[in-house]
C-alpha positions in Angstrom: 46.8 -24.8 -24.0 47.9 -21.3 -23.1 45.1 -19.9 -25.3 42.5 -21.8 -23.3 43.9 -20.5 -20.0 43.8 -16.9 -21.4 40.2 -17.4 -22.6 39.2 -19.0 -19.3 40.7 -16.1 -17.3 38.9 -13.6 -19.6 35.6 -15.4 -19.1 36.2 -15.6 -15.4 36.9 -11.9 -15.3 33.8 -11.0 -17.2 31.8 -13.3 -14.9 33.2 -11.5 -11.8 32.5 -8.1 -13.4 28.9 -9.1 -14.2 28.3 -10.4 -10.7 29.7 -7.1 -9.3 27.6 -5.0 -11.6 24.4 -6.8 -10.9 23.4 -5.1 -7.6 24.1 -1.7 -9.1 22.0 -2.4 -12.1 19.2 -3.7 -9.9 19.2 -0.4 -8.0 19.0 1.8 -11.1 15.1 2.3 -11.0 15.4 3.3 -7.3 18.2 5.7 -8.1 16.3 7.1 -11.1 13.3 7.8 -8.7 15.6 9.5 -6.2 17.1 11.6 -9.0 13.6 12.7 -10.1 12.7 13.6 -6.5 15.9 15.6 -6.1 15.3 17.4 -9.4 11.8 18.3 -8.2 13.2 19.6 -4.9 15.8 21.6 -6.7 13.1 23.2 -9.0 11.0 24.0 -5.9 14.0 25.5 -4.1 14.8 27.7 -7.2 11.1 28.8 -7.3 11.2 29.6 -3.6 14.5 31.5 -4.1 12.9 33.7 -6.8 9.9 34.3 -4.5 12.2 35.2 -1.7 14.1 37.7 -3.9 10.8 39.3 -4.9 9.7 39.5 -1.3 12.9 41.1 -0.3 12.6 43.7 -3.0 9.1 44.5 -1.8 10.3 44.7 1.8 13.0 47.1 0.9 10.5 49.2 -1.0 8.2 49.3 2.0 11.1 50.1 4.3 12.0 53.0 2.0 8.4 54.3 2.1 8.5 54.0 5.9 11.6 56.1 6.0 10.1 58.8 3.7 6.9 58.7 5.9 9.0 59.2 9.0 10.8 62.1 7.4 7.5 63.7 6.5 6.2 63.2 10.0 9.3 64.9 11.4 8.8 67.8 9.0 5.1 68.1 10.0 6.0 68.0 13.8 8.8 70.5 13.3 6.3 72.8 11.4 3.8 72.6 14.3 6.5 73.4 16.8 7.2 76.7 15.1 3.6 77.9 15.3 
């Protein structure tokens, strides 16, 4: 008799677990699609980050060239002022 009660409780527990897991299992394809979209967005963000780093390096190089050009202009103006 006790054995049947234990078996019944175990079966009831498994049934409750299956009913609770059913909605989650039904959403798995939707969650998988969302995961793929997030992975695509992450890859795009990493790509943009690399492009941004490259752009920043180029901007710093241009800024350095501008500083050098300004220094040269100052030297040229100073040389003209002496004449």
